[in-house]
C-alpha positions in Angstrom: -95.6 119.5 39.3 -98.2 117.1 37.9 -101.0 118.3 35.7 -104.2 116.5 35.0 -106.9 117.1 32.6 -110.5 115.6 32.7 -113.3 116.0 30.1 -116.8 115.5 31.3 -118.5 116.6 28.1 -119.3 114.8 24.9 -117.5 115.8 21.8 -120.5 117.5 20.3 -121.5 119.3 23.4 -120.9 122.9 22.2 -122.7 122.3 18.9 -125.7 120.6 20.5 -125.9 123.2 23.3 -125.9 126.1 20.8 -128.5 124.5 18.6 -130.8 123.9 21.6 -130.4 127.5 22.9 -130.9 129.1 19.5 -134.0 127.0 18.7 -135.7 127.5 22.1 -134.6 131.1 22.6 -135.6 132.4 19.1 -139.0 130.7 19.2 -139.9 132.0 22.7 -141.6 135.2 23.5 -139.8 137.5 24.2 -136.8 136.1 22.2 -133.6 135.4 24.2 -130.1 134.0 23.8 -127.8 133.1 26.7 -124.6 135.3 27.1 -122.2 132.2 27.0 -122.4 132.5 23.2 -120.7 135.8 23.1 -117.3 134.3 23.5 -116.0 133.0 20.2 -112.5 134.3 19.2 -113.8 137.8 18.1 -116.1 138.1 21.2 -113.4 137.1 23.5 -111.1 139.7 22.0 -113.8 142.4 22.2 -114.4 141.5 25.9 -110.8 141.9 26.6 -111.1 145.4 25.2 -114.2 146.0 27.2 -112.2 145.3 30.4 -109.9 148.2 29.7 -112.7 150.7 29.1 -113.1 153.6 31.5 -116.8 152.9 31.8 -116.4 149.2 32.7 -115.4 149.1 36.3 -116.2 145.5 37.4 -113.1 143.7 36.1 -110.6 146.1 37.4 -112.3 146.7 40.7 -112.7 143.0 41.4 -109.0 142.5 40.6 -108.2 145.4 43.0 -110.0 143.7 45.8 -108.3 140.4 45.2 -104.9 141.9 45.0 -105.4 143.8 48.2 -107.2 141.1 50.2 -106.1 137.7 48.9 -104.0 136.7 52.0 -107.0 137.7 54.3 -109.4 135.8 52.0 -107.2 132.6 52.0 -106.7 132.8 55.7 -110.5 133.1 56.4 -111.2 130.1 54.1 -108.5 128.1 55.7 -107.8 126.2 52.4 -105.0 125.4 50.1 -107.0 123.7 47.5 -108.7 126.1 45.0 -111.5 125.2 42.5 -112.6 127.8 40.1 -116.0 127.8 38.2 -115.8 129.4 34.8 -112.0 129.8 35.1 -111.3 131.3 31.6 -107.7 132.7 31.6 -107.5 132.4 35.5 -105.9 135.8 35.4 -107.6 137.3 38.5 -107.1 134.0 40.4 -103.3 134.4 40.5 -103.5 136.7 43.6 -105.4 133.8 45.4 -103.0 131.2 44.1 -100.0 133.2 45.3 -101.6 133.6 48.7 -102.3 129.9 48.9 -98.8 129.0 47.9 -97.5 131.4 50.6 -99.6 129.9 53.4 -99.6 126.1 52.6 -97.8 124.3 55.4 -94.6 122.3 54.8 -95.3 118.8 53.6 -98.7 119.7 52.2 -99.7 120.4 48.6 -101.3 123.6 47.1 -103.7 122.7 44.3 -105.8 124.5 41.8 -108.5 123.0 39.7 -109.9 125.1 36.7 -113.4 124.3 35.4 -114.6 125.7 32.1 -116.4 124.5 29.1 -113.7 125.9 26.7 -110.9 123.4 26.0 -108.7 126.0 24.5 -109.0 128.3 27.5 -108.2 125.5 29.9 -105.2 124.4 28.0 -103.8 127.9 27.6 -104.3 128.8 31.3 -102.8 125.6 32.5 -99.8 126.1 30.4 -99.3 129.6 31.7 -99.9 128.6 35.4 -97.5 125.7 35.1 -94.8 128.0 34.1 -95.6 130.7 36.7 -96.2 128.3 39.6 -94.2 125.1 39.3 -95.0 124.1 42.9 -98.7 124.2 42.2 -100.6 121.0 41.5 -102.8 121.8 38.5 -106.0 120.1 37.3 -108.3 121.2 34.5 -111.8 120.0 34.0 -113.9 120.6 30.9 -117.4 120.7 32.3 -120.6 122.7 32.2 -121.0 123.6 35.8 -124.5 124.9 35.1 -125.7 121.3 34.6 -122.9 119.2 36.0 -121.7 121.1 39.0 -121.7 118.2 41.5 -119.7 116.1 39.1 -117.3 118.8 38.4 -116.6 119.4 42.1 -116.3 115.7 43.0 -112.9 114.5 44.2 -111.4 111.4 45.5 -110.7 111.6 49.2 -107.2 110.4 48.6 -106.4 113.3 46.4 -106.6 116.0 49.0 -106.4 116.9 52.7 -108.2 119.9 54.2 -111.1 122.0 52.9 -111.7 123.3 49.4 -112.2 126.9 48.4 -114.6 127.1 45.4 -114.3 130.3 43.5 -116.9 132.0 41.2 -115.7 135.4 40.1 -116.5 138.2 37.6 -120.0 138.9 38.7 -121.1 135.9 36.5 -123.7 134.8 39.1 -125.6 137.9 38.0 -126.3 136.2 34.5 -128.6 133.8 36.5 -132.2 134.8 37.2 -133.4 134.2 40.9 -134.7 130.7 40.1 -131.4 129.7 38.5 -129.4 131.1 41.4 -131.6 129.1 43.8 -130.9 125.9 42.0 -127.2 126.7 41.7 -126.8 127.4 45.3 -128.8 124.3 46.4 -126.6 122.2 44.2 -123.4 123.8 45.3 -124.5 123.3 49.0 -125.0 119.6 48.3 -121.6 119.3 46.7 -119.7 120.9 49.5 -118.5 119.4 52.7 -117.8 120.6 56.2 -114.6 122.7 55.9 -115.2 123.8 52.4 -115.9 127.4 51.5 -117.3 129.4 48.5 -115.9 132.7 47.3 -118.1 134.8 45.1 -117.5 138.0 43.1 -120.7 139.9 42.7 -121.5 143.5 41.4 -123.4 145.8 43.7 -126.5 148.0 43.1 -125.6 151.6 42.3 -126.8 154.5 40.3 -128.0 153.8 36.7 -125.7 156.6 35.7 -122.8 154.4 36.5 -124.3 151.0 35.5 -125.7 151.8 32.1 -122.5 153.2 30.6 -120.6 150.1 31.8 -122.7 148.1 29.4 -123.1 150.8 26.7 -119.7 152.5 26.4 -119.1 155.7 24.3 -116.7 153.9 22.0 -119.2 151.3 21.0 -117.1 148.3 21.9 -119.9 146.7 24.0 -122.3 147.3 21.1 -119.9 145.4 18.8 -119.5 142.6 21.4 -123.3 142.2 21.6 -123.9 142.3 17.9 -121.1 139.7 17.4 -123.4 137.0 18.9 -125.3 137.1 15.5 -122.1 136.3 13.7 -121.6 133.4 16.0 -125.0 132.0 15.0 -124.3 132.8 11.4 -120.9 131.0 11.3 -121.9 128.0 13.5 -125.5 127.3 12.4 -125.6 128.7 8.8 -127.9 131.6 9.7 -128.2 134.7 7.6 -128.4 137.5 10.3 -127.3 140.9 9.1 -126.0 142.8 12.1 -126.8 146.1 10.4 -130.6 145.1 10.9 -130.1 145.4 14.7 -128.8 147.9 17.3 -127.4 147.4 20.8 -129.5 148.4 23.7 -128.7 148.4 27.5 -131.3 149.1 30.1 -131.5 149.2 33.9 -134.5 147.2 35.2 -134.9 148.6 38.7 -137.6 146.1 39.7 -135.4 143.1 39.1 -132.2 145.1 39.9 -130.4 144.0 36.8 -129.0 145.4 33.5 -130.4 143.8 30.4 -128.5 143.8 27.1 -130.6 143.5 24.1 -130.5 143.6 20.3 -133.4 145.6 18.8 -134.4 145.1 15.2 -134.3 148.5 13.4 -136.7 147.2 10.6 -138.8 144.2 9.9 -136.4 141.3 9.7 -136.6 137.7 8.3 -133.8 135.3 9.3 -133.2 131.8 8.1 -131.1 129.3 10.2 -130.2 126.7 7.7 -128.7 124.1 10.1 -131.8 124.1 12.3 -134.3 124.4 9.3 -135.7 127.3 11.2 -137.1 130.7 10.0 -137.5 133.6 12.5 -139.2 137.0 12.0 -138.5 140.1 14.0 -140.9 143.0 13.8 -139.3 146.5 13.7 -138.5 147.4 17.4 -138.7 143.9 18.6 -135.9 143.0 21.0 -133.8 139.9 21.6 -132.4 139.7 25.1 -128.8 138.6 25.2 -127.8 139.1 28.8 -129.1 139.9 32.2 -126.5 141.1 34.8 -128.1 141.2 38.3 -126.7 143.6 40.8 -126.8 142.9 44.5 -126.9 144.3 48.0 -125.2 142.7 50.9 -128.5 141.9 52.4 -129.9 140.3 49.3 -126.9 138.0 48.9 -127.0 137.1 52.7 -130.7 136.2 52.4 -130.2 134.0 49.3 -127.2 132.2 50.8 -128.8 131.7 54.2 -131.9 130.2 52.4 -129.5 127.8 50.7 -127.7 126.7 53.9 -124.7 128.9 54.0 -123.2 131.1 56.7 -121.4 134.4 55.9 -117.6 134.1 56.6 -116.2 137.3 55.0 -117.1 140.4 53.0 -114.7 142.7 51.1 -115.4 145.6 48.7 -113.5 148.4 47.1 -113.3 151.8 48.8 -116.2 153.1 46.7 -118.5 150.1 47.4 -119.0 149.2 43.7 -118.2 145.5 43.8 -118.1 142.7 46.4 -116.1 139.6 47.1 -117.7 137.5 49.7 -116.9 134.2 51.5 -119.5 131.6 52.6 -119.4 128.3 54.4 -121.8 125.4 54.8 -124.0 126.3 57.8 -123.4 124.1 60.8 -127.0 124.2 61.9 -129.8 122.1 60.2 -132.2 124.0 57.9 -135.8 124.0 58.9 
């Protein structure tokens, strides 16, 4: 089956984005870095290890829901054209792809579009999927859906029939603060058409006794994953961070209903970032926030989606109610 690849990003996109994020984040108060920079080769390998840890439930539980409910989800969405935001390896999506292939009427074409900023991830996933599912029409799009969502979702009308199912898995929406989610959902709503649907994987609020260990495991893998972002800045921007000057911290913020991962300076630290001609000081005890991971209730998600113009169309969780997969469609009524 035909494969297509489109690149919506300039060649220097990653380098320029990292430079902008490091400069703005390390000169702000409090200091921050976005979690997308965790995933160099070492970080990606550490994350794969995290997904196998006993404390880290989200990956396995979301996959469990999709494996059990994929045919029901696809039937409710009524689509045989999948589009995945932040597709990565597309591993968990295979259950949905198989359900789409099984339900696509004769004479029509099942299709999957993977959208990610990583060229290597897109290429590797496309090669694997082409071998596994030769009847599937594949398209990979290198794009930054945080800033180019509408463009990444655009499609020529002649390229498809029926509605699209846009997928956003892994609880990644939790990395956005409420204002960012509001903008994301508004842009998504504007890019979708009648008959399209949106499938979201979102982690649910639960006891901090469960949440905090998921981000601060006993084996220290998440700590190594968090500290590795300093090595990313060192290697790509000529910085001289010493990871031994920092320790990993994970805290539950009950007011905002999110986990924060931070790096805390264990002593006074002076860092030079040569490529940016930037020097940064950390006082002992000062923290650099590297991730927020918001947790949701069904009611909170419904309120945010309704405000953005969506209707609820499906809700699935594991038996313990730890994680959710939900389906949303463009509201038929006009917003007031």
